[in-house]
C-alpha positions in Angstrom: 48.3 100.4 68.2 46.2 99.3 71.3 42.9 100.1 69.1 44.2 97.5 66.7 44.9 94.9 69.0 41.5 95.1 70.9 40.0 94.9 67.6 42.1 92.0 66.5 40.9 90.1 70.0 37.1 91.1 69.0 37.6 89.8 65.5 38.8 86.5 66.7 36.2 86.2 69.5 33.6 87.0 67.0 34.9 84.8 64.4 34.8 81.9 67.0 31.2 82.5 68.1 30.2 82.7 64.4 31.6 79.7 63.7 30.4 77.9 66.4 26.8 79.1 65.6 27.3 78.2 61.9 28.6 74.6 62.7 25.8 73.9 65.2 23.0 75.1 62.7 24.9 72.8 60.2 24.6 70.0 62.5 21.0 70.6 64.0 19.5 70.7 60.4 21.5 68.2 58.7 22.8 70.4 56.1 24.9 69.1 53.3 27.0 70.2 50.6 24.8 73.5 50.1 25.8 74.6 53.5 29.4 75.7 52.5 28.0 79.1 51.2 27.3 79.8 55.3 30.9 78.6 56.3 32.4 80.8 53.7 30.5 84.0 54.2 31.3 83.6 58.2 34.8 84.8 57.9 33.7 87.2 55.0 31.3 88.9 57.5 33.6 88.9 60.5 36.2 90.8 58.2 33.4 93.2 57.2 32.4 93.8 60.7 35.8 94.2 62.0 36.6 96.9 59.2 33.5 99.0 60.1 34.3 98.6 64.0 37.9 99.7 63.2 36.7 102.6 61.4 34.1 103.6 64.1 36.9 103.2 66.8 39.6 105.4 65.1 37.2 108.2 63.9 35.3 108.6 67.1 37.4 106.6 69.8 34.4 106.7 72.1 31.6 104.3 73.0 28.8 106.4 71.2 30.9 105.9 67.9 31.1 102.3 68.5 27.1 102.2 69.7 26.4 103.9 66.4 28.4 101.3 64.0 26.9 98.4 65.8 23.1 100.0 65.4 23.8 100.5 61.6 25.3 96.7 61.4 22.3 95.4 63.0 20.0 97.2 60.8 21.9 96.2 57.9 21.6 92.5 59.0 17.7 93.2 59.3 17.5 94.7 55.4 19.8 91.8 54.5 17.4 89.2 56.2 14.5 91.1 54.8 15.8 91.0 51.1 17.0 87.3 51.5 13.3 86.3 52.5 11.7 88.6 50.2 14.0 87.0 47.5 13.4 83.4 48.5 9.6 84.0 48.5 9.7 85.1 45.1 12.0 82.5 43.9 9.8 79.5 45.2 6.6 81.3 44.0 4.7 80.5 47.1 5.6 76.5 47.2 5.8 75.9 51.2 8.0 72.7 51.1 10.9 74.6 48.9 10.6 77.6 51.2 11.2 75.2 54.4 14.1 73.6 52.5 15.8 76.9 52.1 15.1 78.5 55.4 18.2 76.7 57.2 20.7 78.4 54.9 19.2 81.9 55.3 19.3 81.3 59.2 22.6 80.1 58.7 23.7 83.6 56.7 22.0 85.8 59.7 22.1 84.2 63.0 26.2 83.8 63.1 26.3 87.4 61.5 24.1 88.6 64.4 26.3 87.0 67.1 29.5 88.3 65.3 27.8 91.9 65.5 26.8 91.5 69.1 30.5 90.1 70.3 32.4 92.7 68.6 29.8 95.6 69.7 30.1 94.3 73.5 33.8 93.5 73.6 34.5 96.9 72.0 32.0 98.6 74.3 33.9 97.1 77.5 37.5 97.8 76.2 37.0 101.1 75.0 35.2 101.9 78.1 38.2 101.1 80.4 40.6 103.0 78.1 42.1 106.0 79.9 43.9 108.1 77.4 45.3 111.8 77.4 46.7 113.8 80.1 45.6 116.8 82.2 42.1 117.2 83.7 39.5 114.2 83.1 42.1 112.7 80.3 41.4 116.1 78.2 44.7 117.5 76.4 45.3 120.8 77.9 
């Protein structure tokens, strides 16, 4: 139960961080209706990240499993970013003006995701690192 409560706290903190960054990017770039995609993607990404971190927390229940999940999620975000940029370059066929117009949306998809992974990762590392479970010598079950 404690793992779920810790994860729910991390979920809401990361959702807050991702939402703030997405909102700031929307205001800074003067985004219009097309930015709705970003505002819908932020909660979906937060749910996906929470499920991955919950599975890492329940399976390994250690800092190393949370670190591994965080590294994998960051790698997947890097692959997603590269794929989005490659698709965008292919779709605009080298027209720089169209590419510059779509870069705020790509940044709006990637930067809140990056912030959410980092908030989840750091919060879970901090909370799991302070947990003392078990009994016996050094917390091991005898």
